[in-house]
Structure formats: structure tokens, C-alpha cells
N, C-alpha and C positions, 0 to 999 in steps of 0.2 A: 750694850744693846743698841742696834741701829735704829734710827728714827727717820720717819718720812720728812723730806724737806719742807720747811714752812713756806707759806706764801711769800713772806718777806725775803727769804733766801732766793726763791725763784725770781722775784722781781729784781733783786740786786744782781743776780747772774745775768738776767736779760738786759738790764741797763748797762752792765759792764760790756756785754757783747755788742750792743748797739753803739756804744761809745768807741769801742775798739775797731769795729767795722761799720761805720755809718753809711758809706756809699753802697756797700753790699746789701744792707738791710733795706735801704730806700729802693734799690733796684728790685729786690725780691717783692716788695709791696707793690711797686708799679707793675711788675710782671704778673702778679696775681690779679690786679685790677684789669689788665689787658686781657687775661684769660677769661675772666668773668664776663667782660663786655663782649668779647669775641663769641662766647657761648650764647649770648643773647641775640646776636646778629642773624638775620636771615641769610640763606645761601647766596642770594643775588644782591645783598646789600652793598652799595658802592664803597662804604667805609670798611668793609671786611678786610680788604687787602692791607690797609694801614695797620689794623690791630694785629693781623697775622705777623707782619714784619716787625712791629713793635715788640711783640712777645718773643720772637726769635732774637731780636737785638738785646732784650733784657736778659735772656738766658745766657747769651755770650758775654755780655758786659759783666754779669755777676761773677763769672769765673775769672775774667780779665782783672776786675777790680781786686779780687782776692789775691791774685798773683802780685799785683802792684803793691798791695798792702803788706804782704809777707816780705817783699823786697825792702820796702822802706822801714818796716818795723825792725828788720834785722840790722839795718844801718843806724837806726835810732835818729834819723834825720828829720828835718822840718816837715810837719804834717801838711802844711799848705802845699808844698812841692808835691807831696804824694797825691793830694786831691787834684791838682792841676794836671799832673801826668795821667792820672786815671781818666779825667774828663777828655783830654786830648786824644788818648788812645781809644777811649770809648766812642768818640766822634767818628773815628775811622771805621770802627765796627758797624755803627749805625749807617754810615754812608755805604758800606759794603753790602749790607743786607737790603737797604732800600733801593739799591741799584738792580735788584732782582726784577724779573718780569712780573707783570700784573698777575698772571697765572704762573706760580712758581714751578719751574721745570724740574725734572729729575736731576739734571746736572747741578742746578742751584741747591737742591736739597743735599746732594753729595758734597758740594763745597761747604755748606753749613755744617755738616757732620764732621768733615775733616778739620775745619777750624775749631769746632767744639772739642775734638780730641786733642788737638795741638794745645789749646788753652788749658785743658785739664792736665796735660803733661807739664805745662809751664808751672802750675801750682806745686808740683812735686819737687821742683828744684829752685824756684824763685827766691826762697828765703835763704838759700845757700850760695847765691851768686856774689853778694857783697862781703863775704867773710871767708875765713880759712875753712877748707873742706875737711870734714871728719866723717869717715865711712860709717862708723857705728851710729853717729847722730843722724846722718841722712837716712839710714835704714829705719831707725826708731821713729823718726818723724813721719815717714810714709806709712809705717805700720800703724801708728796711732791715727793717722788720717784715714786710712782704709777701714779700720775698726769703727771709727766715728761715723763713717758713711753707712756702715751696716747697722750700727746702733740707732742712728737717727731714722733710718728707713723702717726699722722694726717699731720704734716708738710711734712713728707717723701712721703706720698701718694699723696698729692696735688702737690708737686714738680715733682714727677715722671710722674703723669698724664699730667702736663703742658708741660714738656719736650718731652714726647712721642707724644703728639698732635702736638707740634711744628715741630718735625721731620716728622710726617705724612703729615702735611700741605706742608712743603717744597718738600717732595717727590711727592705729587699729583699735586701741583701747578706749580712747576718748573722742574719736571721730574728729580730731582737729585737722583741718586741711592746711597743708603746707604748700609753699611755692613749688611748682613743678621741677625746677632746676636746683632745688636746695641741696640735694646730695652732691651734685657736681660742684656747686659753689663751696660747700664744706671741704670737698677734696682739694680744690684749688687753694683755699686758705691754708689748709694743713700742709699740703705739699709745697706751696710757695713761700709761706711765712713761717709757720711753726718749724717745719723741717729745716729750713735755712738757718733760723736763729739757733736751733738746737745743735746743728752741725757746727756752725761758727763758734759756738760757745766752747766746743772741744778741740778747736784747731790749736795745736801746740805752738809755743813760741820757739823760734830757732836761735835766739840770742838772749837768753835769760840766765844770768849767773846764779840767781836765787833758786831757780827750778830748771836745771840743765837737763838736756835729753840724755838719758842713760839707757843703754841697750838692755832690753828685757825680752828674751825670746820665749814665746808661749809654748808650753809642752804640747798642747793640742795641735798647734800648727806643725810642730816637728813630726808628730805621729801621722797627721794627714798627709804631709808631703812625702814622708819616708815610706808609708805603707799603702798609700792610695795613688797619689799623683805621679811619683817617679816610676812605679811599676807600669802604670798605664802609658806613660810617655815612652818607656823602654819597649813595650809591646808595639806601639805605633812606629817606633824607629825600626824595629826588626821587619815590620811589614813593608815599609818604604824602601829599605835597603834590599829586601828580597825582590821587590818590584823593579828596582834599578838593575839588579843582577839579571832579571828576566829580559829587560830591554837590551842589555849588552849581549846576552846569549842569542836572542832571536833577531837582533838588529832591527827591532821594530821602533816606531815612533811613540813617544809618551802621549797618553791621552790628555786632553786639554785641562781637565779639572785636577790633574795631579799637582799643578801649581798651587792650588788652594790647599790641598792636603799638606804639602811641604810647608807652606806658610803657617798653617794652623799648628803643625807640629813645632816649628821653630819658635813661634810666639809663646806657646804654652811651655815649651822647654826653657825659654829665657825667663818666663815668669817663675818657673820652678827653681831655676838657678838663683834668681833674686830672693826667693823665699828661704832657701837653705844657706844663703851666702854667709850669714854670721857664724854658723856652726859647721860649715862644710869641711873645714880643715881639722876638726877635732878627731882624735885618734879612735874614739869609740863609735864613730859614725862612718863605717867602712863604705856602706852603700852610697851615702851622700858624697864622701870624698872621691869615690870612683866616678860618680856622675859629674862632679865639679871639675875633675881633671880631664875627662874625655868628651864632654858634651860638645865643645866647639870644634874638636877634631872630627867628630862624627857628623857635624853639620856640613863639612866641606864637600863630600860626595853628593849630598842632597842639594846643595847649592848648584852644583853642576847640572843635576837633573832639573832643577827649577829654572835656570837660565835657558837650558835646552828647550824646555816646554814653552816658555813664554816668548822667547825670541823666534821660535819656529812659527808661532801663531801671528806674531807681529809682522814677520816677513811675508806671510800669506795674506793677511787681512788688514794690515796697518794698525795704527794706534787707535784705541778707544780709551775712555777714561778708566775703565776697569783694567785694561791691559797696562795702561800707564802706571797705575798704582801697584799692580803686581810686580812690574819691572822695578819701580822705585823701592818697594819693600825688599826685592831681591838684592838691589845694590846696597841698601841700608844694612841688611843682614850680612853681606860680604864685609862691609866696613866694621861691623860689630865683631865678627869672627876674627878679622885681621887685628883689630885693636886688642882683644882679650888674649890672642895668641902671642902677640909681639910684646905687649907691656908686661913687665914683671909684677907691678903693683897696679893693676887696672882699677879705675874708679867706676863703681856701678852707676854713678850720676851720668856717665857718658851715654847710657842707654836712653833715658827719657830726653836728655838734651838733644841728642842727635835725631831722634824720631820727631821731636817737636819742630826742629829746624826743617827737617825733610817735609813735614806736613805744611808748614807755612810757605816754603818755597814752591810747593805744588799748586798754590792758589792763584798766583798772579805772576805775570812776566812771560818772557819768551820760553822759559823752561817749565811753565805750568802745564798741568794736565789739560786744561781747556785749550790753550794755544797749540800744543803739539798734536792733540787729537784732532782738532778742527783742520789744521794744516795737512795732516796725514790723510784724512778722509776726503778732503777737497782735492788733493793731488790725485788720489785714486779715482775720484769721480771725473776729473778732467781727462784722465787717461782713457776712461770708457767713452767719454764724449768724442774723443778723436776717432773712435771706432763706430760712430753712430750710423755710418753707412754700411756697416758690416752686420751680419747676423750673428748674434751672440749664442753661445751654447747654453744649455740649461744651467750649468754651474755658474757661468758668468752672469746670467740674468739673476740668479739667486744672490750672488755676491753684490751686484749693482743694487738690487732691491734693499739689501741690508745697509748699504752706504746711504741710499736715499732716505731710508727710515731713520738712520742715525742723525743725518744732517737736518732733516725736517723736524724731528722731535726736539733737538737741542738748539737749533739756530734759525729754523724757519725756512720755507721754500725759497725766499728771496736770495739766500746766500748761494744757491745753485744757478741762478739766472745768468750771471756773466759767463758761465762755462757751457751753457746749453743753447747758445745763439738765441734764436727767437722762439724756440719751442715752448719754453715755460712762460714767456711774456704773454703769449696768446692765451694760455691756460689761466693765468692770473687775472686776465681781463674779465673772464666769466665766473671765476671762483677764487676768492681771496684766500680760502683755506682748503686747498685741494688735499685729497687723501694720497697716500703712497701709491695706491693703485692708479689713480688719475695722473700722477706725476710720471710714473713709468710708462703709461700709455701715451702721454704727450711726448715723451722722449723717443717713442717708437719701439718700446719693448714691453714684454709681459711681466707683470709683477709676480714674483715667486716668494712665498712666505718661508720662514725658516723651517717649517714642517713639511714643505712640499718635497716629494720624492720624484726622482727621474723616472724610475720604473713604477708606474702607477698601478693600482689594483684594478685589473680589468674585470673583476667580478662584481664591482660595486660602483655606484655613481653617487655624487654628492654635489649639490648646488647650494650656494649661499650668496644672497644678495647683500653685500657688506654694508651698504648704506642703511640697512635695517637697524644698525646699532647707533645711528646718529640721529640727533633731534632735528631732522630736516623739516622745513616748512614746504608743504606741497599745495599746488593749485588743483582743487578738485571741482572746479567750476563745471557745471553741467550734470552733476550727480547729486542725489538727494540723501542717500544713506551710505554710511561707511562703517565697517566692522572687520574684525579678523577672525579666521577660522583655523583650527589646527587639528591634525589627526589625533593629537593627544587628548582632545576633548571627546567624551563619549557622545555628547549631544549638545548642540547650541539651541537655546530656546529663549525667546524674547516676546512676551505677550503684551500687546498694546503699548509697546515701548516708545513709539515715535508717532507724532501726529503731523501730517502734511496736508494743508488746505482742508482742515476740519475733518480729515479722515484718518483713523487710527490704523497702524500697520503692526502685525505680528510676524515674526521671522523665526523659522526653525530650520535645523539641518539634521540630516541623518546619513550615516555612512552606507555606501553601497559598493558592490564589487567594481563598478566602473569609476567610482569617485565618491560623489555625494549627491543627495537630493536637497535642493533649497526650496523651502515652502514659504511663500509670501502670502499671508492671509490664506485664501483657499487655492491659490495657484501653486502647482508643484513643478519645479524646474530642475531637470537632471543636469548635473555638471560633470562632463566626461574628463576627469582629471587624468586617469591612467592613459587614455589614448593620446591626450595632448602631450604628456611627458614623454611618451614613446616616440612621437613624431618630431619633437623639438630637439635639435642636435645640441642645444646649449646646456642640456642636462647631461653632463658627462663626468668622468672620473675626477675627483678632488678639484672641483671647479669653484673658485671664488670670483665673483665678478661685480663690476659696477654697472653692468648692463641689465636693465630691467626686463624681465620676461613677463609678458602679459597675455592673457587669454580672454577673448570676448565671447559672450553668450547673449543672444538677442531673441526675445519673444515679442508677440504683438503688444504686450503690456509693459515689458521691462527691457532695459539695456544693462547688462552686467559686465563690469570690467574686473578681472581677477589679476592681481599682481603676486607673483611667487616670491616669497621671502626666503624660503629654503625648502629643499626637497632632497630625499636620499632613499636609496634602496639597493636591490641586487640586480645583476645582469646575468641572465641565463639564455643561452641560444640566441644572443644578440637582441634579446627583449628585456626591457627594463621592467622590474617589478617594484612598484612603489611601496615603501614601508612607512615613511613619515613625511609630512609636509606642513607648511605654515603659510597661509595665504591671506592677502588683504582683499576684501570685497567692496566694490563700489557699485551702487545700484541707482539707476536713473528711472524714474517713473514716467512713462509716456502719457501724454494727455489723451 
């Protein structure tokens, strides 16, 4: 009869895990502390950046330290050397992360994710680098590691839900007030400390003669792979091959996102290949034997489609980080296919080792995603600047707009200054953080968003003042009251809501056929919005602008300034019919 583990056994297992992986547990505790402190910081706290990067560093170092530990535990070498190596390599990780910008960019998040994936892959084979390789042991080790991840995740979820419900019950039944962030803090402790210790406790040893790694293939995994995963992958393969046949017959170009479909198929196919590898050659597994024999041969035509799609887009639009990684994965897949077709006894370790190296090489150096993408887009930007005296077509302006957006988002506007003569220098003197629209305007071109169409809808008009979504500071000197009105509001009403020079003011608005009536105390002021929109040529098809459209209305008592934030509607017989609008109203009370 099985018994529940005693508290002493739990404490002994925890102590054993802490002594086996001390740096990993310290890092997990520090990461948990950083997460809790970060959760307590205000949005504009000057120290928030430090704790964000410290948390990112801790998450990376935890995986790195585990890889180093597995390597040295397999060699059974000096523990001091293991700690020194971990600290030195961990220092490089910390320097890498703290070199990110104050406001971490999408590019830096991408670099963080790639490094995270590479370090997780390193865990899968680090313990097998210093010793003779055994295919069955390698597979069994990673199977146990994967199952331990799932088990620790399940235990953590159940424990968190139980504690959270217990706190909720005490709160509701006994009216005990808890700290506002207690649920998040419990989550951080369980995810950061409990989950880590529980996982590390089950990490198998790769060089233990008393408890060797012996291949044990789960029957449930066999059934899942054979009856669910492989049929789905086969169906996916048929769809992609049919699409490739269609391209060859019609001589059409592949759509851009076919690259992602092929990559998803290839990666899941390789995962399936790894899952069935120990039993793929058994005579009673015909379906798996067929898949194992033909999988890499069937990848060859899809690789051709993959290279065709990505190289075509790179030729048209240059490198970006996304296209770089699609091309890198295409090259990696080609290497994998070549290796498994040429080698008579291929090692499955080659898959994570090669992918880990590819990820690390993409992070820094002249071959990195950042270097190649920046150089490619700057070269394209420079070629357009040589045409600055020419009028660009709609498609060229759209392409240049995407280049400007890419460079500004990832590297800042300053990187474009040397290529744009003095045009951007003048802009930067008045605005240190110009928008993409303003950059294009300073260059002498019109900004085109990715959604702009050459043939615009002549039956509709749309105006959007894009500075509306920025937290701009405005000078409203000379006006007394400010508020916004929208056609989505049925009625705006504010009774005695503001007091100026000991006099209270009530403001109401009501929709009219011509626009709206604005009532200030007892004075009714008609606002002719429809006529103004019809007479102003800036309200046109699909128009985004940084140019402010204003309308002035003046009475003996009031001066009113209306700024249009957005407006849209239909066009019939050359007349604009306004459907929706959003306006900002400034009111000056005359003496």
C-alpha cells in the first residue's frame, strides 16, 4: 500500500536538490524577489528598468547554470570549477541583457527569446558532451526531462489554485483583508521557487552507474504519435505538396506566409521523428517505419518551396529580423535533411546541437540577425535617398515608409540622418522623437501605411489625426474650458461642472442634422459640422495626417475652437455624408 511522503522525506529531497543545484536555486529565489519587487513598482518608477532586466537575466542564467551543472556533473570534476564557469558565463548574460535600451524594443525581446530557446536546447545535450554518446540514453534523458516539465507544471497549477481558493475563502467567510497583490505574489513564489525545486529534483543524472538511463518507451506516447500526430502531419504534407504542384502548373508565385506553413510542418515533423525514433524500425510499426524512412525525402521539395518564397521576398524588400530567421531555419533544415540522408547511423543529438549553435550565432557578430537586417534596410534607405529629387510611385512610397518604420522602431531616427543630408537634422531640432509620418514628410514624401491601397474607395472618406494617440502636451493658453465630443455619445451633459471667476457653467450638447447644438448655460450655439466637413478638402479617402484640422465658431460671448480628431462617412454625388466624428472643443469666455 502506497503512503504519502512524510515531511522529513520532502525536506530531505529538497535539501538534496539544493545541494546538487545550489546556483540554480539561488537564481530562482532572486528571480522571484525581482518579480515581486517589479510588481510593486509604479509604471514611471525610475528603478523599474533595473528590475525588469534583472528578472530577464535571472531567467536566462537559471537555464545556463543548469546546462553547466549537467556538463560538470557528467564529468564528475571539481565543483569549484563548475561554479566559476557558471558565474563567468552568467556575467556575459547579465551584460547582454543590461545592454538593452531603457525601453526594451521588440528587437531586444526577440533576441531574449532566441537566447532563451538556445539555452533550453543546450540543457538537452550538455550532459552528453563530455562522455561517449549513447542514442537510447540521450532519448531517455530528454523524455524524462520533458515529462518532469509537465509534472512540475501540473503540481504548480494545482498548488496555486488550492492556495488562492483558500485565501479567497478566508477573505469571504471571515472578512479577513489580505494584501492586494497577494495572489500575484503567491503565483511568483510557486512558479519561481516551488516549480524550479520540484523540476530540478527530477532532473536525471547522465553519468550514474548505480542508476543508469535505460530506454523506457511509454505506450501512451506511441499511441498518440501513431494515431494522432503522424496522420495530422501526413495530411498537412499532402496539402503543401498539392499547393506546390499548383504553383508549378500555374507558374504563379508562392504567397508570403507559405514559408511559415512549411517551417511549422518541418518542425512538428522533426518532433514526431524524434518521438518515434526508438521504435521506428520495429517490424510491427509499419506506419512509423514508413514515416521514418521517407520523412526527410519528402522534405526536399518543400525546402525548394521554402527557399523560393523567402528569397523572393528578401530580393524585393531586403532582410528584416523575421526574414533572417526564416532563411536561417531554411538553411538549418537543409543541413538536417542532408545529414540524415547521408549518414548511415545519424545521431539525433545533432538536431538540438545544430539548432542551438544557429540561434547563438544569430545574436551577435557580422552574421547576426541585427547586423544583416540593419545593413540591408539602411542600404535600401540610401538607394531611395538618391532618388529624393524624383517623384516616387505609390508602391515606392509604401516601401520607403516600411523601411522608415523598421529603422525608427529598432534603431531610432538618428541612424537615418547621415543618409538624408540635412532634411532630418532640421526635423530633430524641433522634435527629438518624430513619428514615421513626420519623417516621411521631412524627406519630401507622403507616408503610406501597410494597409493603404493605391485604388482608394471613392465612395467613402476617412480622416484620422494620428497625433491623437500620443500623450502630447499642448498649449491651450487663451481658453478656459476643454472637453471632447463624439458622435457615439447620445448626449453630453455637465451641470455646474466648472467655476470661473465665481460663476458656474453648465454645458450640454445635442445632435442636429447640421452637426450639433452646444448649450453653455442659457446660450445655444449651433455648430455646423456637416457643412465644414464638406467644404474642407482635407477630409478625403483613407487619409491619415499629422496636420490638424480646426474649425472656429465665435459668438458675442464665446470663442470656440474645434479640433477634429477623426471623421468618416460616405460620398454620394460628390457630397460627403458624415457618419461618425470625434472632436476636441476649446471654449474661451469673453469678458
